[in-house]
C-alpha positions in Angstrom: -103.4 33.5 -51.7 -101.4 31.5 -49.2 -98.9 33.4 -47.2 -95.6 31.7 -46.1 -94.4 32.9 -42.8 -90.6 32.6 -42.2 -89.6 30.3 -39.4 -88.1 31.8 -36.2 -84.8 30.0 -36.7 -83.9 31.8 -39.9 -82.6 35.1 -38.4 -80.6 33.3 -35.8 -78.6 31.0 -38.2 -76.1 33.6 -39.2 -75.5 34.5 -35.6 -74.8 30.9 -34.7 -72.5 30.6 -37.6 -70.8 33.8 -36.6 -70.3 32.5 -33.0 -68.9 29.3 -34.4 -66.6 31.2 -36.7 -65.4 33.4 -33.8 -64.8 30.4 -31.6 -62.9 28.6 -34.3 -60.7 31.7 -35.0 -60.1 32.0 -31.2 -59.0 28.4 -31.0 -56.7 28.8 -33.9 -55.1 31.8 -32.3 -54.6 29.8 -29.1 -53.0 26.9 -30.9 -50.7 29.2 -32.8 -49.7 31.0 -29.6 -49.1 27.7 -27.8 -47.1 26.5 -30.8 -44.9 29.6 -30.6 -44.4 29.0 -26.9 -43.4 25.4 -27.5 -41.0 26.3 -30.3 -38.9 28.6 -28.1 -36.8 25.9 -26.4 -36.4 24.2 -29.8 -35.1 27.5 -31.3 -32.6 27.9 -28.4 -31.3 24.3 -29.0 -31.0 24.9 -32.7 -29.1 28.2 -32.2 -26.8 26.4 -29.8 -26.2 23.6 -32.3 -25.6 26.2 -35.0 -23.1 28.0 -32.8 -21.4 24.7 -32.1 -20.8 24.0 -35.8 -20.0 27.6 -36.9 -17.7 28.7 -34.0 -14.7 26.6 -35.1 -15.0 28.0 -38.6 -15.3 31.5 -37.2 -12.2 31.0 -35.1 -10.3 29.5 -38.1 -11.2 32.5 -40.3 -10.0 34.9 -37.6 -6.9 32.9 -36.8 -5.9 33.0 -40.5 -5.6 36.8 -40.4 -3.1 36.7 -37.6 0.6 36.3 -37.3 2.1 33.6 -35.0 2.7 36.2 -32.3 -0.8 37.5 -32.5 -2.1 33.9 -32.3 -0.2 33.5 -29.0 -0.9 36.9 -27.4 -4.3 38.2 -28.7 -7.9 37.1 -27.9 -8.8 34.1 -30.0 -12.2 35.2 -31.2 -11.4 38.6 -32.5 -9.2 40.2 -35.1 -5.8 41.6 -34.3 -4.9 45.2 -34.9 -2.9 44.3 -38.0 -4.8 41.7 -40.1 -2.6 39.9 -42.6 -4.8 37.3 -44.3 -3.4 37.8 -47.8 0.1 37.8 -46.5 -0.5 34.5 -44.7 -2.1 33.0 -47.9 0.8 34.1 -50.1 3.4 32.7 -47.5 1.5 29.5 -47.2 1.4 28.9 -51.0 5.0 29.8 -51.5 6.6 28.2 -48.4 9.2 25.5 -49.1 9.0 25.9 -52.8 5.2 25.7 -52.9 4.9 22.3 -51.3 1.4 23.2 -50.0 0.1 23.6 -53.6 1.6 20.2 -54.4 -0.2 18.7 -51.4 -3.5 20.4 -52.5 -3.2 18.9 -56.0 -2.5 15.5 -54.5 -5.6 15.8 -52.3 -7.7 16.8 -55.3 -6.4 13.8 -57.2 -7.0 11.3 -54.4 -10.4 12.7 -53.5 -11.9 13.2 -56.9 -10.6 9.9 -58.2 -11.9 8.0 -55.2 -15.3 9.8 -55.2 -16.1 9.1 -58.9 -14.9 5.5 -58.7 -16.7 4.8 -55.5 -19.9 6.3 -56.8 -19.9 4.3 -60.0 -19.1 1.0 -58.2 -21.7 1.7 -55.6 -24.3 2.6 -58.3 -23.6 -0.6 -60.3 -23.6 -2.9 -57.2 -26.7 -1.2 -55.6 -28.6 -1.4 -58.9 -27.7 -5.1 -59.2 -28.9 -5.8 -55.7 -32.1 -3.9 -56.2 -33.2 -5.1 -59.6 -31.8 -8.6 -60.0 -32.5 -11.8 -58.0 -29.7 -14.3 -57.7 -28.5 -17.0 -55.3 -26.9 -15.5 -52.2 -28.5 -12.0 -52.8 -29.7 -11.6 -49.2 -26.5 -13.0 -47.6 -24.2 -10.8 -49.7 -26.2 -7.7 -48.9 -26.2 -8.6 -45.2 -22.4 -8.9 -45.5 -22.4 -5.3 -46.9 -24.5 -4.1 -43.9 -22.0 -5.7 -41.6 -19.1 -4.1 -43.3 -20.6 -0.7 -42.6 -20.1 -1.2 -38.9 -16.4 -2.0 -39.3 -14.3 1.2 -38.6 -11.9 2.1 -41.3 -9.0 2.5 -38.9 -9.3 -1.2 -38.0 -8.6 -2.1 -41.7 -5.7 0.3 -42.1 -2.9 -2.1 -41.0 -4.2 -5.1 -42.9 -4.6 -2.9 -46.0 -1.0 -1.7 -45.6 0.3 -5.3 -45.3 -1.7 -6.3 -48.4 -0.5 -3.4 -50.5 3.1 -4.0 -49.3 2.9 -7.5 -50.8 2.0 -6.1 -54.2 4.5 -3.2 -53.9 1.8 -0.4 -54.0 2.9 1.3 -50.8 4.1 4.9 -51.2 2.1 5.3 -54.5 -1.2 7.2 -55.2 -2.9 3.8 -55.7 -2.4 3.1 -52.0 -4.9 5.9 -51.3 -7.3 5.7 -54.2 -7.9 1.9 -54.3 -9.0 1.4 -50.6 -11.3 4.5 -51.0 -13.2 2.9 -53.9 -14.9 0.4 -51.6 -17.9 2.2 -49.9 -20.3 -0.2 -48.1 -22.4 2.7 -47.0 -22.6 4.0 -50.6 -23.6 0.6 -51.9 -26.3 0.4 -49.3 -27.6 3.9 -50.1 -27.6 3.2 -53.8 -29.5 -0.1 -53.4 -32.2 1.6 -51.3 -32.4 4.5 -53.8 -32.5 2.3 -56.9 -35.5 0.3 -55.6 -37.8 3.3 -56.1 -35.9 5.5 -58.5 -35.7 3.0 -61.3 -39.2 1.6 -62.3 -39.3 -2.0 -63.2 -41.8 -1.2 -66.0 -39.2 1.1 -67.6 -36.6 -1.7 -67.5 -39.0 -4.2 -69.1 -39.8 -1.7 -71.9 -36.1 -1.3 -72.6 -35.6 -5.0 -72.7 -38.5 -5.5 -75.1 -36.9 -2.9 -77.4 -33.8 -5.0 -77.5 -31.5 -3.0 -75.2 -28.8 -5.0 -73.3 -28.3 -4.8 -69.6 -25.2 -2.7 -69.8 -26.9 -0.2 -72.1 -29.9 -0.1 -69.8 -27.7 0.7 -66.8 -25.5 3.3 -68.6 -28.2 5.1 -70.5 -31.3 4.8 -68.3 -30.5 3.8 -64.7 -27.5 6.1 -64.2 -29.6 9.1 -65.2 -32.4 8.2 -62.7 -29.8 7.5 -60.0 -28.1 10.9 -60.4 -29.2 12.4 -57.0 -28.0 9.2 -55.2 -24.7 9.3 -57.2 -24.1 12.9 -56.1 -24.7 11.9 -52.5 -22.2 9.1 -52.6 -19.7 11.4 -54.4 -20.0 14.0 -51.7 -19.7 11.5 -48.9 -16.6 9.8 -50.4 -15.1 13.2 -51.4 -15.3 14.5 -47.8 -14.1 11.2 -46.3 -11.1 10.9 -48.7 -10.3 14.7 -48.4 -10.2 14.5 -44.6 -8.5 11.0 -44.4 -5.4 11.2 -42.3 -4.6 7.7 -40.9 -4.4 5.8 -44.2 -2.1 8.3 -46.0 0.0 8.5 -42.8 0.9 4.8 -42.9 0.9 4.4 -46.7 3.0 7.3 -47.8 6.7 8.1 -47.0 7.4 10.6 -49.7 6.4 14.2 -48.6 5.8 14.9 -52.3 2.9 12.4 -52.2 1.3 13.8 -49.0 -2.3 15.0 -49.0 -3.2 18.2 -47.1 -4.0 16.4 -43.9 -0.6 14.7 -43.5 1.2 17.8 -44.8 -0.4 20.2 -42.3 0.3 17.7 -39.6 4.0 17.7 -40.4 4.0 21.5 -40.3 2.2 21.5 -37.0 4.9 19.1 -35.6 7.6 21.4 -36.8 5.9 24.4 -35.2 5.6 22.6 -31.9 9.1 21.0 -31.8 11.0 23.8 -33.6 12.7 21.1 -35.8 14.3 21.5 -39.1 12.5 23.7 -41.5 10.5 25.4 -38.7 10.1 29.1 -38.7 8.5 31.8 -36.5 5.5 31.9 -38.9 4.8 28.1 -39.0 1.8 28.2 -36.7 0.2 30.9 -38.9 0.9 28.8 -41.9 -0.9 25.8 -40.4 -4.1 27.8 -39.6 -4.1 29.5 -43.0 -3.5 26.2 -44.7 -6.4 24.7 -42.8 -8.7 27.5 -44.0 -7.6 27.0 -47.6 -8.2 23.3 -47.4 -11.9 23.6 -46.5 -12.7 26.0 -49.4 -12.8 23.3 -52.1 -15.2 21.2 -50.1 -17.6 24.2 -49.6 -17.4 24.9 -53.3 -18.1 21.3 -54.2 -21.2 21.2 -52.0 -22.5 24.5 -53.4 -22.1 23.2 -57.0 -23.6 19.8 -56.4 -26.5 20.6 -54.1 -28.8 21.5 -57.0 -28.8 17.8 -58.0 -30.1 17.0 -54.5 -32.8 19.5 -54.9 -33.8 18.2 -58.3 -33.9 14.7 -57.0 -36.2 15.7 -54.1 -38.5 17.6 -56.5 -38.7 14.7 -58.8 -39.5 12.3 -55.9 -42.2 14.7 -54.7 -44.2 14.5 -58.0 -46.7 11.7 -58.0 -46.4 9.6 -61.2 
């Protein structure tokens, strides 16, 4: 019978593998350790950026709990001995026959109307640029890109003169209509529509006999929902925080948005003019706190559409 003798290398193979595995594990630990060391400066920078953005909100929250006297005399980044947040809120909402509530409703009207209108117009125009080819397509889109670089404050005076000619100054339309034009929103929707709306789906709908308007309303808009939400939020924040345009367009205090209204209160607090009171500074800080709450709520309610859009884009078709 033939006897097979095992080779000498057989017993040493596991040992070599073990050494290789140990070496690999050691290298992995070194890389992780070096990665942790390299991330320390980045962590410090991110914490500094976080503090930069959150510190003003923290100060605003604390300042809203103080009276005017406490705002002047106490340390700015800590609560006073007698917090009066709810008193300040009640006084802000009822001051001057509740004019702050009227300003808040005006701001909601201007911002929501502008945001929805700008999103729909941007979606329609972006979809058209992305899915249709026509003469002057590239030139028109380059014009849109150039319009993004024009500051809105540079257009405020020409817009005022134009609206004065058609007698729309000192009306809500003077705030809503200029806000409907969003070059950045159009650019964003055009880029988004190129990939979010498949050409094969559009061709299938056309073969089934659907018209272009029906295709856009029933198919394209659903696929463009995350991009629409993005434009809505951008326009909502821009219109909500807009100060210069309402300042030059509106003369009636009953039409003021929150930005211009709070500015008038701040002017009264500084000058001590008509209507000023000892609590005016506290009303300005509390009104500022109230004015940012709707924006935070809107973002929290709409962020799930962003998440769904990212999840949809991450699935390979």
